[in-house]
C-alpha positions as CSV (number, residue, x, y, z in Angstrom):
1,M,-5.1,-4.5,-8.4
2,Q,-4.0,-7.2,-10.7
3,I,-0.5,-7.7,-12.1
4,D,0.1,-10.1,-14.9
5,F,3.4,-11.6,-14.3
6,N,3.6,-12.8,-17.9
7,D,3.9,-9.3,-19.1
8,L,6.9,-8.5,-16.6
9,S,10.7,-9.3,-16.7
10,P,12.1,-11.3,-13.9
11,S,13.6,-8.1,-12.3
12,Q,10.2,-6.5,-12.5
13,R,8.4,-9.5,-11.0
14,Y,10.8,-9.4,-8.1
15,F,10.4,-5.6,-7.5
16,Q,6.6,-6.0,-7.6
17,M,6.8,-9.0,-5.1
18,I,9.1,-7.2,-2.6
19,Q,6.9,-4.0,-2.8
20,T,3.7,-5.7,-2.2
21,L,4.2,-8.9,-0.4
22,V,6.9,-8.2,2.2
23,P,6.2,-6.8,4.6
24,R,2.4,-7.6,4.4
25,P,0.4,-4.5,4.7
26,I,-2.1,-4.0,7.5
27,A,-4.3,-1.8,5.2
28,W,-4.2,0.0,2.1
29,V,-4.6,3.8,2.5
30,L,-6.0,5.8,-0.4
31,S,-5.6,9.6,-0.2
32,E,-6.4,12.4,-2.7
33,H,-4.2,15.4,-3.3
34,E,-5.7,18.9,-3.7
35,N,-5.0,18.6,-7.6
36,G,-7.1,15.5,-7.8
37,K,-4.4,12.9,-8.0
38,L,-4.9,9.8,-6.0
39,N,-2.2,8.0,-4.0
40,L,-2.5,4.4,-2.8
41,A,0.1,3.3,-0.1
42,R,0.4,0.4,2.2
43,L,0.2,0.8,5.8
44,G,2.5,-1.7,7.5
45,A,3.2,-2.8,11.0
46,N,6.3,-0.6,11.0
47,E,4.3,2.6,10.0
48,Y,1.5,1.7,12.2
49,A,3.8,1.3,15.5
50,A,5.3,4.7,14.6
51,L,2.2,6.6,14.7
52,S,1.6,8.7,17.9
53,D,-2.1,9.3,17.3
54,V,-4.7,6.7,17.5
55,I,-6.3,6.4,14.0
56,R,-9.4,4.5,12.9
57,L,-9.5,3.0,9.4
58,G,-12.8,2.0,8.1
59,R,-16.3,3.0,7.3
60,P,-17.8,5.7,9.5
61,T,-20.6,4.4,11.9
């Protein structure tokens, strides 16, 4: 993902920074809806700690 801050207003820059930099994500999770639309979401420490099931992110072995 590339964001050109030169194309953004100061408020847009701030929004992008707080949504992507703080808190730092542990991982990016990409999911696909039944209709084919993709959703990219960050998995942060707060979300990870709230999961009751153990999950494995990565390439299957």
